[in-house]
Every structure is written in structure tokens, then in C-alpha cells.
Backbone as ProteinMPNN parsed JSONL, in Angstrom:
{"seq_chain_A": "XXXXXXXXXXXXXXXXXXXXXXXXXXXXXXXXXXXXXXXXXXXXXXXXXXXXXXXXXXXXXXXXXXXXXXXXXXXXXXXXXXXXXXXXXXXXXXXXXXXXXXXXXXX", "coords_chain_A": {"N_chain_A": [[-18.988, -5.163, -16.913], [-20.095, -3.921, -13.685], [-18.261, -4.364, -11.577], [-15.861, -4.79, -12.95], [-15.546, -2.254, -14.12], [-15.19, -0.722, -11.809], [-12.757, -1.768, -10.898], [-11.13, -1.061, -13.088], [-11.302, 1.709, -12.846], [-9.962, 2.211, -10.436], [-7.447, 1.328, -11.243], [-6.867, 3.255, -13.184], [-6.562, 5.512, -11.531], [-4.336, 4.718, -10.012], [-2.463, 4.716, -11.964], [-1.963, 7.291, -12.415], [-3.781, 8.487, -14.097], [-5.733, 10.599, -13.775], [-7.571, 12.375, -14.968], [-8.859, 10.699, -16.808], [-9.993, 8.894, -15.012], [-11.757, 10.595, -13.677], [-13.529, 11.115, -15.753], [-14.797, 8.705, -15.835], [-16.655, 8.822, -13.898], [-20.046, 9.191, -12.719], [-22.622, 11.238, -14.207], [-24.195, 12.576, -12.292], [-22.42, 12.546, -10.145], [-20.36, 14.177, -11.122], [-21.758, 16.546, -11.347], [-22.039, 17.247, -8.703], [-19.463, 17.237, -7.754], [-16.749, 18.878, -8.688], [-13.798, 18.874, -10.847], [-11.612, 19.93, -9.402], [-12.431, 19.499, -6.742], [-12.489, 16.738, -6.796], [-9.77, 16.21, -7.073], [-8.929, 17.14, -4.555], [-10.183, 15.256, -2.923], [-8.696, 12.981, -3.67], [-6.188, 13.733, -2.707], [-6.722, 13.711, 0.015], [-7.066, 11.041, 0.488], [-4.617, 9.27, -0.067], [-4.115, 6.586, -0.654], [-5.791, 5.931, -2.715], [-4.509, 6.599, -5.042], [-2.529, 4.807, -5.221], [-3.081, 2.024, -5.435], [-2.576, -1.328, -4.916], [-3.889, -3.734, -4.796], [-7.251, -4.884, -5.008], [-10.095, -6.095, -3.366], [-13.238, -7.183, -3.635], [-15.675, -8.128, -1.517], [-18.388, -8.161, -1.317], [-21.216, -7.822, -3.352], [-23.858, -5.944, -4.315], [-26.859, -5.605, -5.985], [-29.294, -3.455, -7.418], [-32.329, -2.241, -8.894], [-33.988, 0.575, -10.041], [-36.59, 2.466, -11.348], [-35.794, 1.846, -13.983], [-33.086, 2.197, -13.904], [-29.958, 0.877, -13.077], [-28.17, 0.041, -10.109], [-25.177, -0.708, -8.526], [-23.577, -1.846, -5.653], [-20.439, -2.164, -4.323], [-18.492, -3.725, -1.915], [-15.556, -3.877, -0.039], [-12.02, -4.337, 0.302], [-9.147, -2.304, -0.109], [-5.716, -2.47, -0.938], [-2.814, -0.692, -0.482], [0.19, 0.299, -2.278], [2.094, 0.553, -0.372], [1.432, -1.286, 1.488], [-0.568, -0.662, 3.294], [-4.013, -0.947, 4.278], [-7.459, -0.383, 3.453], [-10.92, -0.135, 4.118], [-13.397, -0.176, 1.546], [-16.164, 1.187, -0.136], [-17.939, 1.179, -3.021], [-20.188, 2.716, -5.22], [-21.823, 2.123, -8.196], [-23.45, 3.281, -11.101], [-25.768, 2.727, -13.735], [-25.47, 4.258, -16.854], [-26.993, 4.66, -19.643], [-25.524, 2.335, -21.702], [-23.298, 2.041, -20.2], [-21.371, 1.594, -17.164], [-20.903, 3.746, -14.445], [-18.904, 5.414, -11.985], [-20.424, 6.294, -9.049], [-20.318, 6.865, -6.317], [-17.871, 6.879, -3.716], [-16.636, 5.503, -0.786], [-14.401, 5.637, 1.814], [-14.176, 5.756, 4.497], [-14.446, 3.85, 6.4], [-16.544, 1.176, 7.232]], "CA_chain_A": [[-19.789, -5.234, -15.699], [-19.798, -2.857, -12.713], [-17.04, -4.697, -10.835], [-14.744, -4.533, -13.861], [-15.398, -0.805, -14.236], [-14.611, -0.262, -10.544], [-11.343, -2.152, -10.908], [-10.472, -0.211, -14.089], [-11.251, 3.064, -12.3], [-8.862, 2.22, -9.465], [-6.214, 1.215, -12.018], [-6.626, 4.582, -13.775], [-6.037, 6.383, -10.478], [-3.001, 4.249, -9.64], [-1.585, 4.995, -13.101], [-1.952, 8.76, -12.529], [-4.706, 8.899, -15.16], [-6.803, 11.206, -12.971], [-8.606, 12.918, -15.857], [-9.623, 9.555, -17.315], [-10.786, 8.374, -13.896], [-12.863, 11.538, -13.446], [-14.495, 10.905, -16.843], [-15.505, 7.452, -15.564], [-17.65, 9.048, -12.851], [-21.409, 9.436, -13.19], [-23.029, 12.619, -14.43], [-24.633, 13.133, -11.001], [-21.206, 12.755, -9.347], [-19.666, 15.339, -11.672], [-22.558, 17.736, -11.033], [-21.832, 17.582, -7.297], [-18.035, 17.24, -7.439], [-15.978, 19.288, -9.853], [-12.479, 18.242, -10.958], [-10.769, 20.391, -8.295], [-12.883, 18.789, -5.543], [-12.052, 15.362, -6.992], [-8.341, 16.22, -6.746], [-8.827, 17.281, -3.097], [-10.539, 13.93, -2.395], [-7.556, 12.086, -3.875], [-5.132, 14.152, -1.785], [-7.122, 13.316, 1.367], [-6.971, 9.582, 0.547], [-3.536, 8.933, -1.0], [-4.165, 5.175, -1.06], [-6.545, 5.842, -3.967], [-3.585, 6.772, -6.17], [-1.467, 3.807, -5.091], [-3.739, 0.752, -5.133], [-1.873, -2.521, -5.391], [-4.85, -4.829, -4.905], [-8.605, -4.624, -4.531], [-10.872, -7.309, -3.169], [-14.636, -6.883, -3.322], [-16.291, -9.299, -0.9], [-19.846, -8.079, -1.392], [-21.774, -7.144, -4.523], [-25.307, -5.819, -4.155], [-27.445, -4.961, -7.167], [-30.71, -3.085, -7.35], [-32.8, -1.518, -10.066], [-35.112, 1.454, -9.753], [-36.967, 3.335, -12.464], [-35.03, 1.505, -15.173], [-31.657, 2.463, -13.727], [-29.331, -0.116, -12.211], [-27.177, 0.504, -9.149], [-24.415, -1.796, -7.922], [-22.735, -1.445, -4.53], [-19.334, -3.094, -4.092], [-17.869, -3.499, -0.614], [-14.369, -4.714, 0.102], [-10.791, -3.789, 0.869], [-8.063, -1.99, -1.033], [-4.379, -2.52, -0.36], [-1.928, 0.243, -1.153], [1.521, -0.198, -2.625], [2.913, 0.553, 0.851], [0.944, -2.346, 2.36], [-1.715, -0.256, 4.106], [-5.31, -1.374, 3.761], [-8.594, 0.468, 3.776], [-12.209, -0.609, 3.615], [-13.915, 0.648, 0.46], [-17.496, 0.924, -0.668], [-18.143, 1.91, -4.27], [-21.493, 2.592, -5.855], [-21.786, 2.393, -9.626], [-24.789, 3.442, -11.652], [-25.786, 2.561, -15.19], [-25.831, 5.407, -17.689], [-27.08, 4.041, -20.964], [-24.898, 1.015, -21.725], [-22.061, 2.098, -19.418], [-21.358, 1.731, -15.719], [-20.141, 4.917, -14.02], [-18.694, 5.515, -10.543], [-21.391, 7.233, -8.488], [-19.91, 7.244, -4.973], [-16.792, 6.103, -3.125], [-16.519, 5.764, 0.661], [-13.24, 4.967, 2.409], [-14.108, 6.172, 5.901], [-14.739, 2.739, 7.316], [-17.946, 0.8, 7.033]], "C_chain_A": [[-19.304, -4.179, -14.695], [-18.496, -3.127, -11.968], [-15.806, -4.417, -11.694], [-14.483, -3.046, -14.033], [-14.758, -0.234, -12.968], [-13.122, -0.565, -10.493], [-10.555, -1.303, -11.902], [-10.288, 1.208, -13.565], [-10.096, 3.188, -11.309], [-7.504, 2.105, -10.17], [-5.858, 2.547, -12.661], [-6.003, 5.518, -12.738], [-4.603, 6.001, -10.121], [-1.974, 4.501, -10.747], [-1.487, 6.496, -13.379], [-2.797, 9.271, -13.695], [-5.957, 9.524, -14.519], [-7.922, 11.749, -13.846], [-9.482, 11.798, -16.412], [-10.52, 8.98, -16.23], [-11.979, 9.288, -13.621], [-13.941, 11.363, -14.516], [-15.301, 9.628, -16.646], [-16.539, 7.599, -14.446], [-18.991, 9.432, -13.476], [-21.679, 10.926, -13.35], [-23.424, 13.275, -13.113], [-23.432, 13.401, -10.095], [-20.503, 14.026, -9.815], [-20.431, 16.634, -11.402], [-22.334, 18.185, -9.593], [-20.377, 17.711, -6.897], [-17.268, 17.647, -8.69], [-14.581, 18.666, -9.807], [-11.556, 18.661, -9.81], [-11.146, 19.674, -6.995], [-12.48, 17.317, -5.601], [-10.568, 15.239, -6.635], [-8.118, 16.321, -5.241], [-9.159, 15.949, -2.42], [-9.351, 12.982, -2.512], [-6.387, 12.444, -2.959], [-5.442, 13.705, -0.361], [-6.984, 11.801, 1.574], [-5.89, 9.109, -0.437], [-3.516, 7.473, -1.437], [-4.886, 5.01, -2.396], [-5.637, 5.943, -5.188], [-2.458, 5.75, -6.138], [-2.052, 2.449, -4.704], [-2.944, -0.394, -5.753], [-2.86, -3.654, -5.651], [-6.201, -4.367, -4.395], [-9.332, -5.959, -4.435], [-12.283, -6.905, -2.761], [-15.296, -8.146, -2.793], [-17.807, -9.33, -1.081], [-20.256, -7.287, -2.631], [-23.288, -7.138, -4.361], [-25.86, -5.039, -5.34], [-28.904, -4.61, -6.894], [-31.06, -2.273, -8.584], [-34.029, -0.706, -9.686], [-35.353, 2.359, -10.953], [-36.102, 3.103, -13.7], [-33.543, 1.774, -15.073], [-31.09, 1.462, -12.721], [-28.262, 0.522, -11.346], [-26.5, -0.719, -8.553], [-23.54, -1.224, -6.825], [-21.717, -2.55, -4.289], [-18.677, -2.735, -2.777], [-16.673, -4.433, -0.487], [-13.215, -3.973, 0.739], [-9.821, -3.45, -0.249], [-6.753, -2.027, -0.256], [-3.491, -1.593, -1.174], [-0.581, -0.373, -1.436], [2.447, -0.215, -1.416], [2.436, -0.483, 1.866], [-0.22, -1.958, 3.247], [-3.005, -0.739, 3.448], [-6.384, -0.397, 4.203], [-9.863, -0.211, 3.307], [-12.666, 0.34, 2.507], [-15.328, 0.209, 0.125], [-17.655, 1.805, -1.894], [-19.546, 1.649, -4.772], [-21.326, 2.98, -7.314], [-23.204, 2.401, -10.151], [-24.712, 3.275, -13.165], [-26.23, 3.864, -15.845], [-25.816, 4.906, -19.12], [-26.515, 2.632, -20.88], [-23.679, 0.928, -20.814], [-22.31, 2.148, -17.923], [-20.46, 2.903, -15.369], [-20.036, 4.921, -12.497], [-19.582, 6.632, -10.004], [-20.973, 7.734, -7.109], [-18.783, 6.317, -4.5], [-16.686, 6.498, -1.662], [-15.363, 4.944, 1.207], [-13.176, 5.179, 3.906], [-14.344, 5.033, 6.874], [-16.223, 2.441, 7.281], [-18.57, 0.274, 8.309]], "O_chain_A": [[-18.22, -3.618, -14.853], [-17.709, -2.205, -11.751], [-14.819, -3.865, -11.205], [-13.33, -2.618, -14.086], [-13.889, 0.634, -13.045], [-12.322, 0.28, -10.091], [-9.442, -0.87, -11.603], [-9.257, 1.838, -13.801], [-9.344, 4.161, -11.344], [-6.526, 2.716, -9.739], [-4.69, 2.934, -12.686], [-5.039, 6.227, -13.029], [-3.752, 6.874, -9.947], [-0.769, 4.499, -10.498], [-0.999, 6.918, -14.428], [-2.554, 10.359, -14.216], [-7.075, 9.043, -14.7], [-9.096, 11.603, -13.509], [-10.704, 11.933, -16.476], [-11.668, 8.622, -16.49], [-13.084, 8.81, -13.363], [-15.131, 11.454, -14.218], [-16.376, 9.48, -17.227], [-17.216, 6.636, -14.086], [-19.057, 9.926, -14.601], [-21.043, 11.762, -12.708], [-23.03, 14.41, -12.845], [-23.428, 14.384, -9.354], [-20.099, 14.853, -8.999], [-19.826, 17.695, -11.245], [-22.429, 19.376, -9.294], [-20.074, 18.234, -5.825], [-17.147, 16.868, -9.636], [-14.228, 18.006, -8.83], [-10.798, 17.837, -9.298], [-10.265, 19.283, -6.23], [-12.167, 16.716, -4.573], [-10.159, 14.282, -5.977], [-7.225, 15.667, -4.701], [-8.498, 15.557, -1.459], [-9.034, 12.26, -1.566], [-5.675, 11.558, -2.487], [-4.532, 13.357, 0.391], [-6.807, 11.338, 2.701], [-6.21, 8.607, -1.514], [-2.957, 7.153, -2.487], [-4.622, 4.056, -3.128], [-5.969, 5.423, -6.253], [-1.531, 5.824, -6.945], [-1.582, 1.804, -3.767], [-2.681, -0.415, -6.955], [-2.7, -4.431, -6.591], [-6.288, -3.561, -3.468], [-9.203, -6.827, -5.298], [-12.497, -6.354, -1.681], [-15.459, -9.121, -3.526], [-18.429, -10.389, -1.007], [-19.709, -6.221, -2.915], [-23.92, -8.191, -4.279], [-25.385, -3.948, -5.656], [-29.637, -5.352, -6.241], [-30.188, -1.694, -9.231], [-34.978, -1.219, -9.094], [-34.419, 2.945, -11.499], [-35.722, 4.053, -14.384], [-32.813, 1.599, -16.048], [-31.666, 1.234, -11.657], [-27.541, 1.421, -11.78], [-27.17, -1.659, -8.124], [-22.84, -0.234, -7.035], [-22.072, -3.71, -4.081], [-18.341, -1.575, -2.543], [-16.763, -5.624, -0.786], [-13.399, -3.105, 1.592], [-9.681, -4.202, -1.214], [-6.693, -1.665, 0.919], [-3.423, -1.696, -2.399], [-0.242, -1.431, -0.906], [3.465, -0.908, -1.42], [2.965, -0.557, 2.975], [-0.813, -2.821, 3.894], [-3.077, -0.914, 2.232], [-6.233, 0.318, 5.194], [-9.893, -0.798, 2.225], [-12.35, 1.529, 2.537], [-15.643, -0.981, 0.105], [-17.521, 3.026, -1.817], [-20.031, 0.518, -4.756], [-20.762, 4.027, -7.632], [-24.052, 1.628, -9.705], [-23.717, 3.636, -13.793], [-27.219, 4.481, -15.45], [-24.757, 4.749, -19.729], [-26.976, 1.823, -20.075], [-23.088, -0.142, -20.67], [-23.324, 2.674, -17.466], [-19.374, 3.043, -15.932], [-20.956, 4.49, -11.802], [-19.498, 7.775, -10.453], [-21.236, 8.885, -6.76], [-18.749, 5.134, -4.839], [-16.649, 7.684, -1.333], [-15.341, 3.72, 1.084], [-12.183, 4.801, 4.528], [-14.433, 5.267, 8.079], [-17.054, 3.349, 7.299], [-19.746, -0.087, 8.317]]}, "name": "protein", "num_of_chains": 1, "seq": "XXXXXXXXXXXXXXXXXXXXXXXXXXXXXXXXXXXXXXXXXXXXXXXXXXXXXXXXXXXXXXXXXXXXXXXXXXXXXXXXXXXXXXXXXXXXXXXXXXXXXXXXXXX"}
């Protein structure tokens, strides 16, 4: 499910599996954000590479033109105890859920 993929994606980042995490992003994300830009994003938000806990309080699902989109809203806690709001959008690509967008700037 989308929530499980989101949690796995954050675990990949926290385990320094950046290449694997990038592969878990949607085709549209990769077309707009190359690997170097993804690395810059992670440097700008170091909590993404040190997630201790994630709590998604809201799950919103929608379907358009045969494609499903799930938006997860919640909070991530870093290994240093800092917290950040997070909104993740995941999109279905075939049978798989892929990370389409991540927003940590406050909701």
C-alpha cells in the first residue's frame, strides 16, 4: 500500500540507501528532478536522512484517469529529536506505488 511504500522510502533514506530511494520515486518525479537535484534536496533537509519515526495522521486517496494518487500528511521525528511536518504524495505506476512529491516546508 502507499503508506507502506512511504515508510519504506524514508527507511531507505535513513539507511543511506539514497540510490534505492531515488528508484522508488515516480517517473514524473525523476523527469523533473535528476539524481544530483535529489541529493541537493536531501542536503537541504538533513532530517530526511535521519528519520527515527514517522506518523501519518491523514491519508487522502483519489483516482483520476485510471491512476491513483495518495496524499499522506503527518510528522517525522529525526534521530536528534527534531520534528518536521511532512506531506508525501504517492502515485500508482502499474502495480507499484511511487513517491511523486515530498513537502517539508510546513503545511
